[in-house]
N, C-alpha and C positions, 0 to 999 in steps of 0.2 A: 305524372312524373315530377312536375314542378312541386307539387305538394310533398312528395316523398323527399325531394332534395331539400326543401325548406325544413321539414321535420328532422332530417338527418343533420343539417347544419345547426339547428336549434339544439339538438341532443349533444353534439360535439361541443358547442359553445357552453352549454350548462356544465358538461364534464370539466372543461378547461377552467371555468369560473370557480369550480369547487376547490381548486388548488389552494392550500392554506399557506400563507406566508407568516403566520403567527410566530413561528419559530425563529424567524429572522429578527433577532433582537438588537443586533449590532453590539452586543455585550459578550465578551469572551466567557465561555463556560470553562471554569478551572477545576471542575469536579474530579476529572480524571488526572491524577498526578501521582508521583512515586510515593510520597509520604502518606497520602490517603489510602493508596493501595496496600502499603505496608501495614498500616494500623488495622485494616480490615483482614489482611491475609495472615498476619502473625498470630491471630487468635486460634487459627486452625493448624498453623505451622510455626510453632514457637521457636524453632531453631534457625529460621531464615535470617538473612541480613541483606541490606540493600547493596546492589552492585554500584559502587561509587565511580565517579570520573577518575581518570588516571592522568598523571603528568609524566611525559616521556620526552627525552631529548631526541628520540628517534622519529617523532612525528611533528607535523606543523598543523596549525588550525587557522583557517580563514573563515571568519563568521560574518553573518549579515550581508551576504552578497545578494543583490537584487537580480533575480532571474527573469522577472516579468513585471511589466507595468500594465495595470488594467485601470485606466483612468488615473485617478490620483493614488490608487492602491499599489503599493510596492510589495511584491511577494519575494520572500527571502529564503536563502538556503545557506548551509555551512558546508565547508569541505575540510575533511581531516585526511591527511595524506602522509605517507612515509617520506622521510627526508632521504633522497636518493643521490648518490654521487655520480651516477651515470645517467644516460638518457633512456634507461629501461622504462617501458610502460608498465602500468599496473591495471589489474582488473578493478572495475568500479562497482560499488554496491550503493544503490539508492535506498535509504531506509525510511519507510513511511510509518509514521506513528499512528496509534489507534486512539480510541476514545469515542466510539459510536458515531463517527462522522460529524461530531458536535463538540467534543472536548479534546484534551490532550494538546501537546505541542512538540516541536522537533527536539527539544532538549531531553525528552524521555529516553532517547537512544544515544545520547552522547557517550556513555560508557561503552556501549556496544561498538559504536563507530570508532572510538579511540583505540580500543583493543584490536579491532580488525585492521586499523591503520598500522599498528605496530607489527602486524603480520604481513604487511606489504600491499594492502588494499587501499584504493582511494574510496573514501566513504562520504556520501552526500546525504545530509539530513535536511529535507525541505519542509517548509510550511505549505499548506494548501487551504483554500477557502472551505471553512466548515459550515454546518447548517445554520449557525447563528448569523452567518454573513451571506450565504448564497446556497441555493438548492442544487441538487443533482441536475445536470452533469458537471457543474463548475469544478468540483474536486478532480474529476477525471481529466478535464481540459487542462487544469493546472499541472497535474502530474505528467501528462503527455508533454507539456512544455518543459518540465524539468528534464525529461529524457532528451529532448531536443537541445536544451542548454548544455547538457553533459556532452553530447556529441559535437556540438558546435565548439566547445571549449576543450575538446579532447587533447589537442596539442599542448595547450597551456598547462594542463594538469597531468600530462603524460599518461593518458588513459588508453587502454587497449580497447578499441571500438568493437572488437569481436567478443568482448566480455563485459557487457553492461547488464548488470543484474539488478532486478528490483525486488526488494524484500519489504515485508510489512507485518505488523502485529494487529490482530483483531480487525477493526475497520480498515486498518492499513494493509492487513493481509488480504482482505477482500479486494481492495483497490489494486494491490500488486498483482493478484491473480487476474483481475479484469484487464490490466495493461498487457499481461502476457497472452491473454486470450483474444485480444483485439488488435494485435499487431497488423498494421497495414489497412485497418478499417478507417476510411476517411471520416465516417460519421462521427467518430469520437475524438477527432483531433482538436476541435475548437478553433477559434480564429485568433488566439492570443499568442504572440511571441514566437520567434524563430521558425516561422512558417517556411516550409520547403526543406527543412532539415528532417532527416529520418527519425522516427520515434520508436524504432524497433528495440525491444529488450531481448537479451539472449538467454535469460533464465529467470525463474521466479522462485522466491522463498516465501511461502504463505505460512505464517505462524498464527494458528488459531483464528483464521479468518474464514467466514462462511463463503460458500460457492453458489448458493441459490437462496433467494428470498422466498419464492413461492414453492416451498418444498415441505413435505411432511416432517422433516427433521429440523426445520427452522423455527426458532423461537421469536423471530421478528414479526411485528405486526399486531401484537396483543395490546390494544389501546384501552383496555377495560379499566385499568387503574391509573395509568398515565400514558401520555403519547409515547409510542415506542421510538427508538433512535432512528429506525429506517423511515417511519412515517414522517418524522421531522425533516429528514433529509430529502424525501421525495415531495413533501407537501401534499401527499395523497395517502389515504389508507389503502390497504390491500383491495378492498371492495370497490373503492372509488376509481382506481386506475391500476388494475393488475398488470396492464401492458408495460408500464414503466418499471414496476417491480421486477418483471421478467427481463426487461431490457438491461437493467443494471446488474443482473446476475452473471457472473463469469461462466456459469454452466451453460447459459444460452449461447455463448459465442465460441466455446472451446471446439477446436477442430484441427485440421491438418497443419495449420500455420502456428498453432500454439507451441510454446517453447518448453523445455524441461522444467519440472516443478518439484520442489522439496516442500512437503507438508510437515510442519512440526505441531503436534497436538498436545493440548492439556487433557485433563480428565473431564472437561466440560463438553459433552457430546454435541450440544446444540451449536457450538462454534464451528462445527465441521459439516454443517448441513450441505448436502449435495456433493461431498468429497468423493464418495465411492462412485457416483455416477460420472463425475468429472474424470476420475482415473480410468474408468472404462473407455471413455472416448480417447484419452491419451494412449491407452493400450492398443486401441484399434488402429491408430496411426504410428505405432511403435515409437512413441515419444516418451522419453524418460520420466518416470514418476517414482518418487520415493516418499515413504511415510516414516517419521520418527515420532514415537509416542512417549511422553513423559508421564508414566503411570502415576496416578494419584495427584498430579501437580495442579495448582490453581491456574486460572486463566492468564494471569500476568507473570507467569513463572520466569520469563526471560529477564525481568527486572531485578531478580533476587538470586543470591546464592542459597542453595547449592546448585541451581539449574543454569546459572549464567555461563559458566565455563563449558558445560556440555553443549549448550546452544551454540557457542562460538565454534566449537569443534565440529559440530554437524554442518554448520554453514561453510566452514573452510573445506571440509572433505567433499561436500557436494559440489561446490564451485570448481574445485580443482578437477573433479571427475567429468563435469559436463562442459567445461570451457577449457579446452587444451591450451597449453602455453604456445605462444607464437614467437618464432625466432626474431630477435632484434635485427634491424638492418645494420650492415657493417659500416662502421665509420669510415669516411673518406680521408 
């Protein structure tokens, strides 16, 4: 028995020692950005244009708000909100950027957040620790802290706490789906910032984000030519630690406590790995699931016209449908 325990402990130790931190460079990866995506995408879609930031007297912006301190690291977010003349609350959208859990930044979705703010939403664009800085599940812990920050500051920003929506694109879509599938699961809360505040989200918008890493439809994990984005994020290849690849998959956790989900799909099928299986579980529990497909569109369609305005319209319609308006308390 002792020999068996020793061998088991040795095996576990070897597996844990195989985790690679080579991807933690401490240097920001700027490869995923609007201009680079435009140069790549315009070759196949010559009629596109970048969705630019807007300036409007109807909204205000508060940028570089520290939502969490992790040692000396200050994690920041921005808030775009409508300028309201009454105490009316607004639904809140937390917009998570993509970039393979390694690149991208929160400015990618400023145009989206600004436009939605003109329509009455409070929009939050957070940063989170990428794989150049910290491995999974750091990003999950950071984004759970963002949700807690939103709820803690709901009065300040006049947020309807029955309508906290998390949205994301690509890796951000996967993370948004993960947050929606793990509502109430203490395992994924982390120990950083606003502990004791509820991290529940009320709806999810997954824009081209995968639902399962260990899935026949997934393109993640091919390290033959270069280290894949997910391998960098986990610090393990699929074969080295399949358990963590499964744990990080929203499909693993979807169930009766998952919230309504809107999926917005490009023409890149591998970005939707596990989506059909995810929807089957939602259907089992009569949870709202909707799919909008942009036929022929590239992966980063929401950054460009002609897809930007339709993206906005789908988001607005979905949120209004799954998060009913709440009556404001009467003024005394």
